N, C-alpha and C positions, 0 to 999 in steps of 0.2 A: 518783308517776309523773313521770319527767323532763320530760314535755311540759306538765305542769300549771303554771299561772301561779304558784301558791304555791311550788312546787319551784324554779322559775326565780328568783323574788324572793329566797327564802332562800339560794339558791346564790350570790347576789351578795356575801354576807358570808363570805368565806373558803371558798367551795364547801362550806358546811355540809351540804347535802343529799347531795352527791356522796360525802362522807366518811362520812356516816351509813349510806348504802346499802352502801358498800364494807365498812364494819365489820360490818354484818349478814351480808353475803355471806361474809366471812372466818369468822365464827362458824359459819355453816352448813357451810362447807367443812371446818372442823376436825372437826366431829362426823360428817360424812359419810365422811371419810378415816380417822378413827381407829376402832378397835374399842372404842368406849366401852361400858361396861356400861349396861344399861337404866336403872339407878338414877341415872346422870349425864345431865343433859339441859339444855336452855336454853329460855327463853321470851323472845321479842322483843316488846316492847310499844311501839307507835307512838302516842303520845298526840296528840290534837288540840291546838288552842291552849290553853296552860296558864293557869289562873287561880289566884288566891290564896284562893278561897272554901273554906269548910269542906267536909269530906267529906259526901256525901249517900248513899253506898252503892250496891249493885249494881242496885237497881230503876230508877235513873235512867240507868244506863250502857247503851250499845250497843257491842258488839264487832263487828268486821267483818274480813274478810280479802279482799285483792285491790285495795286502794288505790282504792276507788270513792267512799267517803264520808269526811267528817271533820267536826269541830265543835270544841267547847270542852270542857274537863274540868279539874277542880281537881287541883292537884299532890297533895293529900291522897288523892284517889281513885286516882290513878296509883300512888302508893305502896302503897295497899291491894291493887290489882290485882297488883302485883309480889309482895307477900308472900303473898297468898291463892293465887296460881297455883302456888306450891311444892307445895301439898297435893293437886293434881288431875292425874291422868294425861292428861286432855283438853288440858292446856296444854303437854305435853312436845313439844319440837321444833316449836313453833308460832310464827308471826309474826301479830300481830293489831293492828288499829287500835282505839283506845279514845276515846270521846267521849260526851257526854250526848246521849241520843236526841232531846231537844227542841232541840238545836242542829245536828242533822245537815243537811249540805248536800252536794251533789255536789262532788267535789274541786276542780273548776275554779272554783267559786263561793265556796269557804270563806274565802279570805283576807280579803276585804272584810267578809263576814259576821262573822268573828271580831273584826275591828277595831271594828266597830260594835256588837258584842255582841248580834246579832240572834238571835231564836229561830226555829225551823223553823215553817213554816205548817202542816205536816202534810199538805199537798196533794200533795207528791211522794212517792208510795208505791212508785215503782219500786225494786226491790231487786236485789241480786246473788244472793239466796238464801243468802248467807253471813252475814247479820246475826244477831246473837245478843243476846237480852234475857232477863232472869230476875229473880226476886225474891230469889234467893240466889246466892252465888258459884258453887255447883255448877251451878245452872240456867244461869247466864250463860256458864260455860265449856263446857257440854255441847255436843258436836258440832263443836268446832273441829277443823280438819284440819291435819295436819303437812305 
């Protein structure tokens, strides 16, 4: 979200967030304007703060839509999300945020939390209703909206 502190901070470096959002919008516009066959699609994955840790798999991951939450996630798990999403219809023409559920923080708090590598207290149970968790990739991707 352009008004969030992390967006504004990252935008200081060559307007990185501005260009990321513009790129996403361009991809969506291309698919909306073209008569692309249903077999051609896109998935936009917005990872939280990236780490070098090993992959831990879908059970530790939370997906969300709507830019309300973020956290941290290993690059290896982001790569797995990208590869696994190819096989599921629920990920077609979808934009989603991805982070470990135990690092989830409201977007406006996530910058400092990621820098300090804090875990979530679990006390903040407010949700958008768009959070997705699962033990398998299919469960994790189920119900995402385009």
